[in-house]
PAGU-378851 format. One line per field, with one value per residue: residue in one letter; residue number from 1; x, y, z of N, C-alpha, C in turn. Coordinates in nm, 3 decimals, padded with zeros to 5 digits. Layout:
residues N
aa <- [A:...]
i <- [NUM:...]
n.x <- [X:...]
n.y <- [Y:...]
n.z <- [Z:...]
ca.x <- [X:...]
ca.y <- [Y:...]
ca.z <- [Z:...]
c.x <- [X:...]
c.y <- [Y:...]
c.z <- [Z:...]
This chain:
residues 284
aa <- [M:I:L:I:A:D:S:G:S:T:K:T:D:W:C:V:V:E:H:G:Q:L:L:Q:Q:L:S:T:G:G:I:N:P:F:F:Q:S:E:E:E:I:S:R:E:I:Q:T:S:L:I:P:F:I:S:S:R:Q:F:D:T:V:H:F:Y:G:A:G:C:A:F:P:D:K:I:E:T:V:R:R:A:I:A:T:H:L:Q:V:A:G:N:I:E:V:S:T:D:M:L:A:A:A:R:G:L:C:G:H:Q:A:G:I:A:C:I:L:G:T:G:S:N:S:C:Y:Y:N:G:T:E:I:V:N:N:V:S:P:L:G:F:I:L:G:D:E:G:S:G:A:V:L:G:K:L:F:I:G:N:L:L:K:N:Q:M:P:A:G:L:K:E:E:F:L:H:T:Y:G:L:T:P:A:D:I:I:D:R:V:Y:R:Q:P:F:P:N:R:F:L:A:S:L:S:P:F:L:A:Q:H:I:D:L:P:E:I:H:D:M:T:L:R:S:F:V:D:F:L:K:R:N:V:M:Q:Y:N:Y:Q:Q:T:P:V:H:F:I:G:S:V:A:F:Y:Y:K:P:I:L:T:E:A:A:E:M:C:G:I:R:L:G:N:I:V:K:S:P:M:Q:G:L:M:H:Y:H:Q:T:V:L:I:T:Q]
i <- [1:2:3:4:5:6:7:8:9:10:11:12:13:14:15:16:17:18:19:20:21:22:23:24:25:26:27:28:29:30:31:32:33:34:35:36:37:38:39:40:41:42:43:44:45:46:47:48:49:50:51:52:53:54:55:56:57:58:59:60:61:62:63:64:65:66:67:68:69:70:71:72:73:74:75:76:77:78:79:80:81:82:83:84:85:86:87:88:89:90:91:92:93:94:95:96:97:98:99:100:101:102:103:104:105:106:107:108:109:110:111:112:113:114:115:116:117:118:119:120:121:122:123:124:125:126:127:128:129:130:131:132:133:134:135:136:137:138:139:140:141:142:143:144:145:146:147:148:149:150:151:152:153:154:155:156:157:158:159:160:161:162:163:164:165:166:167:168:169:170:171:172:173:174:175:176:177:178:179:180:181:182:183:184:185:186:187:188:189:190:191:192:193:194:195:196:197:198:199:200:201:202:203:204:205:206:207:208:209:210:211:212:213:214:215:216:217:218:219:220:221:222:223:224:225:226:227:228:229:230:231:232:233:234:235:236:237:238:239:240:241:242:243:244:245:246:247:248:249:250:251:252:253:254:255:256:257:258:259:260:261:262:263:264:265:266:267:268:269:270:271:272:273:274:275:276:277:278:279:280:281:282:283:284]
n.x <- [-00.096:-00.379:-00.684:-00.999:-01.281:-01.614:-01.887:-02.135:-02.419:-02.435:-02.214:-01.857:-01.704:-01.387:-01.128:-00.846:-00.672:-00.478:-00.334:-00.574:-00.643:-00.808:-00.669:-00.688:-01.022:-01.198:-01.418:-01.575:-01.687:-01.998:-01.926:-01.990:-01.995:-02.202:-02.289:-02.022:-01.779:-01.471:-01.284:-01.402:-01.408:-01.183:-01.071:-01.231:-01.133:-00.835:-00.901:-01.016:-00.966:-00.678:-00.507:-00.569:-00.495:-00.331:-00.131:-00.027:00.104:-00.024:-00.116:-00.324:-00.627:-00.972:-01.257:-01.585:-01.876:-02.135:-02.278:-02.049:-02.055:-02.030:-01.804:-01.662:-01.725:-01.646:-01.369:-01.344:-01.330:-01.115:-00.897:-00.889:-00.839:-00.625:-00.449:-00.343:-00.264:-00.043:-00.031:00.081:-00.040:-00.322:-00.592:-00.922:-01.219:-01.561:-01.902:-02.167:-02.341:-02.189:-02.060:-02.200:-02.294:-02.063:-01.977:-02.226:-02.269:-02.033:-01.859:-02.097:-02.406:-02.686:-02.956:-02.886:-02.930:-02.980:-03.070:-03.072:-02.951:-03.008:-03.190:-03.139:-03.093:-03.003:-02.910:-02.665:-02.428:-02.239:-01.930:-02.009:-02.222:-02.533:-02.771:-02.972:-03.188:-03.253:-03.239:-03.319:-03.318:-03.413:-03.623:-03.779:-03.744:-03.576:-03.704:-03.833:-03.612:-03.457:-03.421:-03.697:-03.880:-03.844:-03.913:-04.196:-04.275:-04.269:-04.416:-04.639:-04.670:-04.690:-04.941:-05.080:-05.150:-05.083:-05.106:-05.272:-05.058:-04.784:-04.737:-04.607:-04.407:-04.192:-04.105:-04.042:-03.864:-03.655:-03.588:-03.730:-03.893:-04.219:-04.161:-03.839:-03.804:-03.919:-03.725:-03.457:-03.541:-03.590:-03.386:-03.137:-02.860:-02.800:-03.082:-03.191:-02.987:-03.105:-03.323:-03.328:-03.209:-03.363:-03.532:-03.445:-03.600:-03.837:-03.828:-03.858:-04.094:-04.193:-04.386:-04.697:-04.933:-04.968:-04.714:-04.612:-04.733:-04.696:-04.420:-04.428:-04.566:-04.342:-04.153:-04.303:-04.323:-04.067:-03.976:-04.178:-04.121:-03.868:-03.720:-03.864:-03.839:-03.636:-03.533:-03.648:-03.781:-03.635:-03.352:-03.216:-03.262:-03.081:-03.000:-02.851:-02.766:-02.818:-03.142:-03.262:-03.145:-03.224:-03.519:-03.611:-03.784:-04.051:-03.937:-03.907:-04.195:-04.308:-04.127:-04.225:-04.553:-04.440:-04.408:-04.096:-03.788:-03.564:-03.227:-02.891:-02.926:-02.737:-02.562:-02.364:-02.148:-01.894:-01.701:-01.798:-01.644:-01.398:-01.334:-01.389:-01.198:-00.954:-00.979:-00.972:-00.719:-00.546:-00.624:-00.533]
n.y <- [15.099:15.106:15.144:15.060:15.145:14.999:15.093:15.022:15.041:14.781:14.600:14.654:14.680:14.609:14.632:14.599:14.702:14.758:14.912:14.863:14.618:14.378:14.263:14.206:14.091:14.166:14.157:14.325:14.398:14.636:15.016:15.317:15.595:15.788:15.589:15.473:15.502:15.674:15.521:15.280:15.247:15.196:14.971:14.791:14.777:14.697:14.479:14.298:14.369:14.448:14.194:14.050:14.123:14.205:14.401:14.707:14.917:15.188:15.380:15.576:15.562:15.544:15.581:15.473:15.572:15.498:15.763:15.938:16.238:16.442:16.707:16.690:16.395:16.301:16.354:16.136:15.869:15.935:15.960:15.699:15.535:15.621:15.552:15.299:15.220:15.286:15.564:15.693:15.911:16.070:16.050:15.954:16.031:15.947:15.989:15.727:15.747:15.911:15.686:15.553:15.702:15.757:15.456:15.360:15.583:15.638:15.879:15.996:16.177:16.153:15.977:15.855:15.552:15.376:15.079:14.923:14.821:15.065:15.340:15.558:15.880:16.045:16.328:16.304:16.474:16.373:16.411:16.576:16.499:16.749:16.717:16.612:16.417:16.456:16.137:16.053:15.839:15.552:15.553:15.796:15.787:15.673:15.493:15.142:15.065:14.787:14.786:14.904:14.815:14.558:14.680:14.718:14.514:14.335:14.529:14.467:14.182:14.118:14.234:14.071:14.106:13.933:13.644:13.360:13.124:13.253:13.357:13.206:13.070:13.234:13.323:13.079:13.018:13.153:13.219:13.353:13.594:13.733:13.931:13.927:14.034:14.300:14.363:14.363:14.586:14.841:14.806:14.759:14.802:14.863:14.901:14.882:14.711:14.462:14.457:14.484:14.242:14.066:14.037:13.837:13.645:13.737:13.752:13.480:13.448:13.628:13.584:13.610:13.822:13.973:14.059:14.067:14.346:14.524:14.536:14.654:14.906:15.039:15.041:15.244:15.447:15.522:15.576:15.814:15.999:16.062:15.995:16.147:16.406:16.483:16.523:16.342:16.252:16.301:16.168:15.878:15.657:15.456:15.235:15.095:14.801:14.559:14.481:14.602:14.439:14.184:14.233:14.278:14.246:14.369:14.628:14.699:14.695:14.911:15.113:15.139:15.140:15.461:15.590:15.612:15.529:15.306:15.245:15.101:14.815:14.655:14.481:14.564:14.904:14.834:14.741:14.924:15.119:15.094:15.088:15.356:15.485:15.400:15.497:15.804:15.802:15.771:16.001:16.149]
n.z <- [-05.631:-05.521:-05.236:-05.184:-05.056:-04.976:-04.775:-04.578:-04.335:-04.231:-04.383:-04.486:-04.792:-04.913:-05.151:-05.304:-05.543:-05.848:-06.104:-06.238:-06.192:-05.986:-05.697:-05.462:-05.249:-04.994:-04.647:-04.433:-04.091:-04.092:-04.087:-03.962:-03.881:-03.817:-03.613:-03.501:-03.269:-03.329:-03.139:-03.191:-03.434:-03.551:-03.417:-03.520:-03.821:-03.736:-03.621:-03.800:-04.043:-04.074:-04.028:-04.258:-04.521:-04.781:-04.803:-04.644:-04.713:-04.930:-05.197:-05.274:-05.110:-05.098:-04.924:-04.924:-04.766:-04.559:-04.402:-04.401:-04.411:-04.289:-04.215:-03.943:-03.923:-04.154:-04.108:-03.829:-03.955:-04.163:-03.971:-03.850:-04.041:-04.157:-03.851:-03.895:-04.192:-04.392:-04.610:-04.911:-05.075:-05.085:-04.843:-04.916:-04.795:-04.830:-04.893:-04.909:-05.096:-05.312:-05.372:-05.500:-05.701:-05.854:-05.895:-06.060:-06.268:-06.388:-06.561:-06.633:-06.674:-06.445:-06.223:-05.993:-05.705:-05.373:-05.279:-05.002:-04.678:-04.609:-04.765:-05.027:-05.267:-05.596:-05.772:-05.980:-06.165:-06.333:-06.229:-05.982:-05.685:-05.749:-05.623:-05.376:-05.198:-04.923:-04.680:-04.430:-04.281:-04.128:-03.954:-03.989:-04.276:-04.556:-04.711:-04.885:-04.816:-04.678:-04.425:-04.351:-04.529:-04.344:-04.098:-04.146:-04.236:-03.992:-03.811:-03.943:-03.888:-03.610:-03.563:-03.672:-03.914:-04.138:-04.321:-04.169:-03.998:-04.094:-03.901:-03.704:-03.813:-03.899:-03.658:-03.552:-03.756:-03.678:-03.420:-03.255:-03.010:-02.988:-02.730:-02.793:-03.039:-02.977:-02.794:-02.982:-03.169:-02.992:-02.783:-02.785:-02.999:-03.339:-03.461:-03.755:-03.897:-03.795:-03.899:-04.187:-04.199:-04.154:-04.448:-04.630:-04.556:-04.656:-04.929:-04.984:-04.931:-05.131:-05.323:-05.164:-05.189:-04.957:-04.879:-05.142:-05.214:-05.027:-05.039:-05.261:-05.216:-05.092:-05.230:-05.403:-05.275:-05.218:-05.470:-05.552:-05.319:-05.310:-05.574:-05.742:-05.716:-05.874:-06.215:-06.360:-06.599:-06.827:-06.754:-06.687:-06.461:-06.194:-05.996:-05.677:-05.450:-05.194:-05.165:-05.423:-05.639:-05.558:-05.511:-05.793:-05.968:-05.871:-05.816:-06.094:-06.115:-05.975:-06.064:-06.344:-06.343:-06.167:-06.416:-06.500:-06.604:-06.580:-06.547:-06.502:-06.274:-05.990:-05.732:-05.619:-05.642:-05.708:-05.883:-06.108:-05.974:-05.958:-06.215:-06.267:-06.120:-06.231:-06.474:-06.398:-06.269:-06.552:-06.662:-06.542]
ca.x <- [-00.164:-00.500:-00.770:-01.159:-01.418:-01.794:-01.938:-02.293:-02.453:-02.412:-02.051:-01.764:-01.606:-01.233:-01.064:-00.698:-00.658:-00.331:-00.344:-00.711:-00.654:-00.842:-00.577:-00.795:-01.117:-01.218:-01.540:-01.547:-01.787:-02.020:-01.847:-02.069:-01.951:-02.267:-02.293:-01.959:-01.674:-01.316:-01.233:-01.467:-01.391:-01.040:-01.102:-01.269:-00.978:-00.731:-00.910:-01.102:-00.913:-00.516:-00.487:-00.559:-00.505:-00.211:-00.017:-00.042:00.076:-00.103:-00.106:-00.421:-00.743:-01.116:-01.356:-01.701:-01.953:-02.290:-02.288:-01.978:-02.127:-02.011:-01.660:-01.623:-01.766:-01.518:-01.207:-01.340:-01.288:-00.995:-00.783:-00.900:-00.773:-00.434:-00.329:-00.325:-00.250:00.090:-00.076:00.168:-00.125:-00.466:-00.740:-01.029:-01.367:-01.715:-02.069:-02.155:-02.432:-02.057:-02.024:-02.339:-02.328:-01.948:-01.959:-02.380:-02.254:-01.908:-01.838:-02.175:-02.503:-02.788:-03.020:-02.819:-03.015:-02.922:-03.169:-02.953:-03.013:-03.120:-03.220:-03.019:-03.090:-02.937:-02.916:-02.532:-02.439:-02.132:-01.853:-02.044:-02.378:-02.566:-02.902:-02.967:-03.303:-03.254:-03.319:-03.367:-03.297:-03.518:-03.724:-03.876:-03.786:-03.534:-03.843:-03.785:-03.503:-03.420:-03.502:-03.818:-03.939:-03.869:-03.999:-04.339:-04.353:-04.228:-04.563:-04.794:-04.709:-04.730:-05.056:-05.206:-05.207:-05.057:-05.172:-05.228:-04.942:-04.673:-04.616:-04.569:-04.294:-04.112:-04.060:-03.946:-03.703:-03.579:-03.569:-03.768:-04.037:-04.239:-04.049:-03.743:-03.810:-03.940:-03.573:-03.412:-03.545:-03.588:-03.296:-03.016:-02.786:-02.808:-03.212:-03.194:-02.923:-03.202:-03.487:-03.307:-03.158:-03.559:-03.533:-03.426:-03.752:-03.973:-03.804:-03.902:-04.245:-04.286:-04.615:-04.821:-04.972:-04.946:-04.590:-04.558:-04.831:-04.626:-04.306:-04.449:-04.579:-04.265:-04.108:-04.347:-04.353:-03.906:-03.956:-04.254:-04.104:-03.734:-03.640:-03.942:-03.852:-03.471:-03.540:-03.638:-03.834:-03.470:-03.219:-03.222:-03.256:-03.005:-02.991:-02.737:-02.780:-02.904:-03.275:-03.275:-03.067:-03.300:-03.656:-03.573:-03.890:-04.095:-03.911:-03.932:-04.329:-04.285:-04.080:-04.400:-04.664:-04.489:-04.314:-03.974:-03.699:-03.495:-03.092:-02.858:-02.942:-02.594:-02.571:-02.250:-02.066:-01.660:-01.640:-01.793:-01.566:-01.276:-01.299:-01.400:-01.094:-00.836:-01.001:-00.861:-00.570:-00.518:-00.634:-00.427]
ca.y <- [15.064:15.177:15.007:15.137:15.064:15.077:15.017:15.042:15.009:14.613:14.524:14.710:14.567:14.627:14.588:14.606:14.746:14.786:14.910:14.820:14.467:14.339:14.201:14.104:14.154:14.095:14.232:14.328:14.480:14.767:15.145:15.443:15.688:15.806:15.507:15.400:15.601:15.698:15.346:15.182:15.185:15.172:14.825:14.732:14.791:14.660:14.316:14.241:14.401:14.405:14.065:13.972:14.245:14.160:14.496:14.827:15.041:15.203:15.537:15.620:15.516:15.591:15.479:15.510:15.527:15.518:15.832:16.021:16.310:16.545:16.713:16.540:16.207:16.274:16.335:16.054:15.780:15.922:15.899:15.583:15.487:15.602:15.481:15.151:15.219:15.364:15.598:15.775:16.026:16.130:15.927:16.000:15.994:16.035:15.927:15.584:15.805:15.899:15.540:15.449:15.727:15.685:15.306:15.386:15.650:15.685:16.023:16.094:16.245:16.046:15.948:15.690:15.546:15.321:15.047:14.818:14.846:15.201:15.396:15.745:15.871:16.196:16.358:16.324:16.530:16.356:16.484:16.558:16.519:16.851:16.725:16.541:16.432:16.344:15.985:16.106:15.682:15.406:15.578:15.913:15.825:15.506:15.418:15.102:14.981:14.675:14.859:14.962:14.672:14.491:14.732:14.683:14.317:14.347:14.574:14.396:14.024:14.125:14.335:13.996:14.131:13.861:13.521:13.279:13.017:13.288:13.458:13.125:13.016:13.336:13.295:12.935:13.029:13.273:13.154:13.510:13.609:13.919:14.029:13.942:14.163:14.428:14.411:14.351:14.744:14.956:14.829:14.659:14.867:14.849:14.817:14.907:14.613:14.350:14.492:14.466:14.076:13.968:14.036:13.722:13.579:13.825:13.749:13.393:13.465:13.711:13.578:13.584:13.901:14.022:14.084:14.173:14.474:14.575:14.598:14.741:15.065:15.100:15.110:15.377:15.582:15.578:15.673:15.970:16.106:16.099:16.051:16.236:16.544:16.512:16.553:16.193:16.214:16.311:16.134:15.730:15.647:15.327:15.141:15.007:14.713:14.406:14.514:14.654:14.350:14.090:14.230:14.384:14.265:14.443:14.758:14.755:14.728:15.049:15.194:15.133:15.275:15.600:15.626:15.614:15.467:15.206:15.191:15.007:14.786:14.590:14.461:14.616:14.993:14.820:14.711:15.032:15.206:15.004:15.147:15.509:15.540:15.415:15.622:15.916:15.784:15.778:16.145:16.291]
ca.z <- [-05.531:-05.397:-05.162:-05.239:-04.952:-05.010:-04.640:-04.505:-04.163:-04.223:-04.402:-04.557:-04.920:-04.945:-05.254:-05.334:-05.704:-05.886:-06.251:-06.262:-06.162:-05.838:-05.651:-05.344:-05.169:-04.846:-04.590:-04.240:-04.041:-04.159:-04.113:-03.947:-03.765:-03.712:-03.514:-03.429:-03.228:-03.393:-03.114:-03.249:-03.626:-03.538:-03.347:-03.679:-03.873:-03.676:-03.618:-03.954:-04.183:-04.128:-04.018:-04.374:-04.610:-04.848:-04.807:-04.546:-04.782:-05.069:-05.338:-05.207:-05.016:-05.096:-04.877:-04.945:-04.634:-04.463:-04.211:-04.381:-04.507:-04.233:-04.172:-03.823:-03.913:-04.210:-04.018:-03.809:-04.021:-04.201:-03.859:-03.816:-04.122:-04.140:-03.738:-03.993:-04.319:-04.451:-04.793:-04.983:-05.139:-05.027:-04.789:-04.986:-04.741:-04.886:-04.913:-04.971:-05.247:-05.415:-05.404:-05.635:-05.824:-05.979:-05.940:-06.158:-06.382:-06.387:-06.589:-06.722:-06.580:-06.380:-06.127:-05.867:-05.597:-05.320:-05.180:-04.958:-04.546:-04.581:-04.911:-05.075:-05.374:-05.555:-05.891:-06.011:-06.326:-06.443:-06.167:-05.845:-05.650:-05.723:-05.558:-05.292:-05.104:-04.745:-04.677:-04.294:-04.183:-04.138:-03.877:-04.077:-04.417:-04.589:-04.779:-04.991:-04.765:-04.618:-04.270:-04.348:-04.502:-04.204:-04.019:-04.228:-04.231:-03.805:-03.752:-04.012:-03.865:-03.502:-03.538:-03.750:-04.056:-04.279:-04.329:-04.095:-03.993:-04.113:-03.768:-03.632:-03.931:-03.916:-03.526:-03.534:-03.860:-03.672:-03.347:-03.176:-02.965:-02.999:-02.646:-02.874:-03.095:-02.917:-02.760:-03.052:-03.214:-02.915:-02.648:-02.851:-03.126:-03.480:-03.488:-03.851:-03.957:-03.702:-03.917:-04.286:-04.173:-04.183:-04.556:-04.661:-04.520:-04.723:-05.054:-04.970:-04.969:-05.189:-05.402:-05.111:-05.208:-04.878:-04.922:-05.255:-05.210:-04.898:-05.080:-05.396:-05.222:-05.038:-05.354:-05.492:-05.179:-05.259:-05.627:-05.532:-05.231:-05.365:-05.703:-05.805:-05.684:-05.982:-06.362:-06.414:-06.695:-06.868:-06.721:-06.649:-06.294:-06.187:-05.852:-05.658:-05.362:-05.227:-05.247:-05.527:-05.721:-05.541:-05.532:-05.892:-06.062:-05.814:-05.872:-06.230:-06.132:-05.895:-06.159:-06.434:-06.206:-06.173:-06.557:-06.437:-06.680:-06.515:-06.608:-06.432:-06.148:-05.959:-05.673:-05.567:-05.703:-05.672:-05.968:-06.113:-05.860:-05.984:-06.350:-06.233:-06.024:-06.304:-06.553:-06.348:-06.271:-06.654:-06.715:-06.469]
c.x <- [-00.272:-00.597:-00.899:-01.209:-01.527:-01.845:-02.080:-02.281:-02.408:-02.287:-01.988:-01.734:-01.524:-01.162:-00.950:-00.648:-00.519:-00.343:-00.473:-00.719:-00.726:-00.725:-00.625:-00.879:-01.157:-01.369:-01.497:-01.694:-01.834:-01.931:-01.934:-02.021:-02.046:-02.278:-02.189:-01.878:-01.526:-01.236:-01.237:-01.426:-01.249:-01.024:-01.141:-01.185:-00.891:-00.776:-00.947:-01.042:-00.721:-00.444:-00.502:-00.569:-00.330:-00.079:-00.116:-00.022:00.040:-00.059:-00.184:-00.543:-00.859:-01.148:-01.464:-01.787:-02.066:-02.218:-02.170:-01.986:-02.154:-01.857:-01.578:-01.637:-01.638:-01.408:-01.231:-01.223:-01.169:-00.900:-00.803:-00.819:-00.648:-00.368:-00.285:-00.263:-00.159:00.034:00.069:00.076:-00.235:-00.522:-00.829:-01.186:-01.470:-01.814:-02.059:-02.269:-02.291:-02.024:-02.067:-02.321:-02.200:-01.960:-02.145:-02.375:-02.133:-01.870:-01.982:-02.333:-02.627:-02.817:-02.935:-02.876:-02.920:-03.043:-03.126:-03.038:-03.052:-03.162:-03.143:-03.092:-03.031:-02.919:-02.726:-02.491:-02.307:-01.943:-01.902:-02.189:-02.404:-02.699:-02.915:-03.049:-03.278:-03.309:-03.404:-03.379:-03.428:-03.704:-03.830:-03.881:-03.728:-03.621:-03.790:-03.684:-03.545:-03.483:-03.606:-03.848:-03.922:-03.945:-04.149:-04.391:-04.361:-04.413:-04.678:-04.808:-04.736:-04.877:-05.144:-05.254:-05.152:-05.105:-05.121:-05.119:-04.807:-04.638:-04.531:-04.413:-04.168:-04.055:-04.011:-03.856:-03.624:-03.532:-03.633:-03.881:-04.080:-04.175:-03.885:-03.702:-03.813:-03.746:-03.504:-03.393:-03.524:-03.461:-03.163:-02.965:-02.826:-02.962:-03.203:-03.102:-03.035:-03.277:-03.429:-03.264:-03.328:-03.575:-03.507:-03.603:-03.873:-03.893:-03.848:-04.010:-04.277:-04.425:-04.681:-04.840:-04.979:-04.832:-04.536:-04.639:-04.725:-04.480:-04.290:-04.471:-04.484:-04.166:-04.115:-04.343:-04.157:-03.922:-04.066:-04.177:-03.888:-03.703:-03.737:-03.931:-03.658:-03.569:-03.540:-03.692:-03.734:-03.370:-03.292:-03.185:-03.209:-03.002:-02.901:-02.789:-02.854:-03.072:-03.317:-03.232:-03.172:-03.408:-03.651:-03.683:-03.983:-04.046:-03.907:-04.103:-04.343:-04.254:-04.186:-04.461:-04.602:-04.424:-04.175:-03.899:-03.601:-03.349:-03.037:-02.895:-02.865:-02.639:-02.469:-02.184:-01.966:-01.676:-01.657:-01.682:-01.409:-01.230:-01.297:-01.245:-00.951:-00.852:-00.951:-00.773:-00.482:-00.505:-00.556:-00.261]
c.y <- [15.101:15.068:15.129:15.005:15.131:15.034:15.101:15.010:14.832:14.541:14.605:14.604:14.638:14.548:14.664:14.625:14.775:14.763:14.844:14.717:14.479:14.282:14.101:14.195:14.098:14.201:14.211:14.447:14.615:14.895:15.222:15.500:15.793:15.737:15.434:15.526:15.624:15.533:15.254:15.121:15.170:15.027:14.748:14.706:14.735:14.490:14.239:14.255:14.377:14.308:14.002:14.033:14.219:14.298:14.604:14.947:15.055:15.363:15.591:15.533:15.616:15.519:15.602:15.508:15.556:15.623:15.961:16.126:16.454:16.602:16.614:16.430:16.182:16.221:16.190:15.936:15.782:15.921:15.787:15.475:15.472:15.619:15.341:15.103:15.301:15.432:15.701:15.910:16.021:15.991:16.030:15.981:16.042:15.952:15.786:15.599:15.891:15.788:15.524:15.524:15.752:15.551:15.303:15.443:15.686:15.859:16.080:16.104:16.107:16.084:15.840:15.735:15.381:15.190:14.897:14.814:14.985:15.216:15.548:15.768:16.028:16.172:16.421:16.386:16.500:16.364:16.506:16.533:16.654:16.874:16.592:16.532:16.351:16.268:15.941:15.958:15.679:15.461:15.712:15.884:15.648:15.436:15.331:15.058:14.844:14.671:14.890:14.850:14.579:14.487:14.730:14.592:14.274:14.370:14.508:14.286:14.020:14.181:14.207:13.993:14.072:13.723:13.453:13.153:13.122:13.348:13.349:13.098:13.088:13.324:13.211:12.971:13.104:13.302:13.254:13.453:13.680:14.027:14.037:14.051:14.294:14.478:14.441:14.566:14.829:14.945:14.780:14.745:14.811:14.798:14.816:14.767:14.479:14.367:14.443:14.289:14.024:13.989:13.916:13.632:13.674:13.764:13.623:13.363:13.599:13.720:13.552:13.772:14.006:14.074:14.113:14.288:14.567:14.633:14.703:14.874:15.092:15.145:15.230:15.457:15.602:15.621:15.795:16.040:16.136:16.135:16.140:16.335:16.563:16.491:16.460:16.177:16.255:16.237:15.958:15.704:15.519:15.346:15.045:14.936:14.582:14.383:14.538:14.518:14.220:14.110:14.333:14.374:14.383:14.600:14.779:14.753:14.865:15.133:15.196:15.222:15.383:15.695:15.666:15.514:15.433:15.228:15.051:14.962:14.647:14.592:14.551:14.748:14.924:14.811:14.831:15.145:15.218:15.087:15.304:15.543:15.514:15.470:15.735:15.879:15.791:15.923:16.221:16.271]
c.z <- [-05.477:-05.356:-05.166:-05.126:-04.992:-04.868:-04.628:-04.385:-04.184:-04.266:-04.481:-04.633:-04.944:-05.067:-05.265:-05.496:-05.735:-06.066:-06.305:-06.249:-06.028:-05.766:-05.503:-05.282:-05.056:-04.770:-04.448:-04.210:-04.072:-04.026:-04.098:-03.910:-03.719:-03.561:-03.424:-03.390:-03.312:-03.313:-03.181:-03.393:-03.686:-03.474:-03.452:-03.742:-03.879:-03.660:-03.703:-04.042:-04.182:-04.130:-04.175:-04.511:-04.661:-04.813:-04.673:-04.610:-04.932:-05.092:-05.240:-05.158:-05.057:-05.063:-04.874:-04.783:-04.601:-04.379:-04.268:-04.434:-04.444:-04.213:-04.077:-03.871:-04.002:-04.172:-03.943:-03.833:-04.085:-04.104:-03.811:-03.898:-04.124:-03.978:-03.823:-04.069:-04.368:-04.644:-04.829:-04.999:-05.034:-04.936:-04.851:-04.896:-04.778:-04.869:-04.994:-05.110:-05.314:-05.480:-05.502:-05.741:-05.921:-06.015:-06.050:-06.284:-06.434:-06.448:-06.683:-06.592:-06.542:-06.225:-06.058:-05.783:-05.531:-05.255:-05.159:-04.817:-04.531:-04.750:-04.905:-05.193:-05.432:-05.755:-05.890:-06.205:-06.385:-06.322:-06.025:-05.807:-05.643:-05.680:-05.462:-05.179:-04.962:-04.750:-04.528:-04.232:-04.184:-04.052:-03.946:-04.216:-04.440:-04.672:-04.908:-04.941:-04.730:-04.422:-04.247:-04.411:-04.386:-04.138:-04.033:-04.173:-03.993:-03.774:-03.805:-03.914:-03.708:-03.472:-03.628:-03.840:-04.174:-04.253:-04.236:-04.107:-04.045:-04.002:-03.704:-03.747:-03.932:-03.759:-03.510:-03.653:-03.771:-03.496:-03.206:-03.114:-02.988:-02.864:-02.724:-02.934:-03.085:-02.843:-02.863:-03.128:-03.132:-02.807:-02.722:-02.976:-03.260:-03.473:-03.631:-03.952:-03.895:-03.843:-04.105:-04.296:-04.201:-04.360:-04.617:-04.701:-04.620:-04.880:-05.073:-04.993:-05.035:-05.294:-05.299:-05.106:-05.075:-04.823:-05.015:-05.286:-05.150:-04.946:-05.238:-05.362:-05.165:-05.133:-05.404:-05.413:-05.186:-05.384:-05.576:-05.484:-05.268:-05.548:-05.839:-05.853:-05.793:-06.125:-06.428:-06.497:-06.796:-06.836:-06.660:-06.474:-06.293:-06.033:-05.810:-05.503:-05.324:-05.282:-05.351:-05.588:-05.629:-05.593:-05.686:-05.990:-06.010:-05.831:-05.999:-06.245:-06.102:-06.007:-06.296:-06.388:-06.247:-06.243:-06.542:-06.541:-06.583:-06.611:-06.504:-06.277:-06.107:-05.790:-05.535:-05.653:-05.716:-05.815:-06.099:-06.072:-05.885:-06.141:-06.335:-06.219:-06.109:-06.427:-06.503:-06.296:-06.442:-06.679:-06.656:-06.506]
C-alpha cells in the first residue's frame, strides 16, 4: 500500500493506492516548507489527515510539493510525515514539478508545465528533470498563474482600467474594500493564495476584452519566458493545474500565437502518478 500526495500552496491531495487501485482520496490545506515550519506542517498532517485516513501504515510514501526543491526543505517535510505515519520503505519528497512531469509524461520525454496558484515548467527526459527555468514566484515571475492573474486584475481594477461597474461588482461579490485588499496582499500571510482565489471571478467575466486580453498576454509571457527556452519545436508541451484546465481555450490561443504544440491539459497529476508508480512497482 502506498500513499501519494500532490501539494500546492493552496491544497494537498492525498491518495491511498494498493495494486494500482485507488482506495481513498482526501484533501488537506496546502503544505509548503518555504512558508511553513516543520511544526506547522506536522500540525496540518495531524489535524487534517490523520483522523480521516484509512491506514497509518504504508510501504512507501511519495510526497510531491511546492517548495520541496532543497535538501533542508525536503527533510522538513520528510520528518513531519515520519512523525505521524509508519512507513516500511522510503518516504520520497520531491518537487511538484516532478509530479507534473511524471503525471503528464510518464516514462516519455516532454515539456511539463504547471499553471495553478503558481506556475512552473521543465524539460523531462522520461526519467528525470534535466532543465528547469526558475519560476521566481509571483512577484518576479509565475507568469500565467492564478496568483499573477489575480495580481494583474486587482492592479487594473483599483487603477480604474476595467469596465465601468466591474469594481463595484467585484468588491460586493467578495465583501471587500480596497483597504481590505491592500491588507490581504501586503500584511497577511499567503497573499499568493488570496490573489489566486480571485480566478473564478475572472473566469466568469472572461468574455470581457480587458480580461481576455490580460489573461492571453500573461499566458504568452509564460510561454515566451519559460517554455520557449526548451526544445519546444520537437517536443509536445503538456499542462497541469486548475488555471490551465479552466482557461484551456485562451491557453490554446496563446500556444498558437507562439507556434507551440500542446499535449495533455489536465487539472491534476494524480491519475498519471498512480499509473507511474504502479508501472515502477511492476518493473522492480
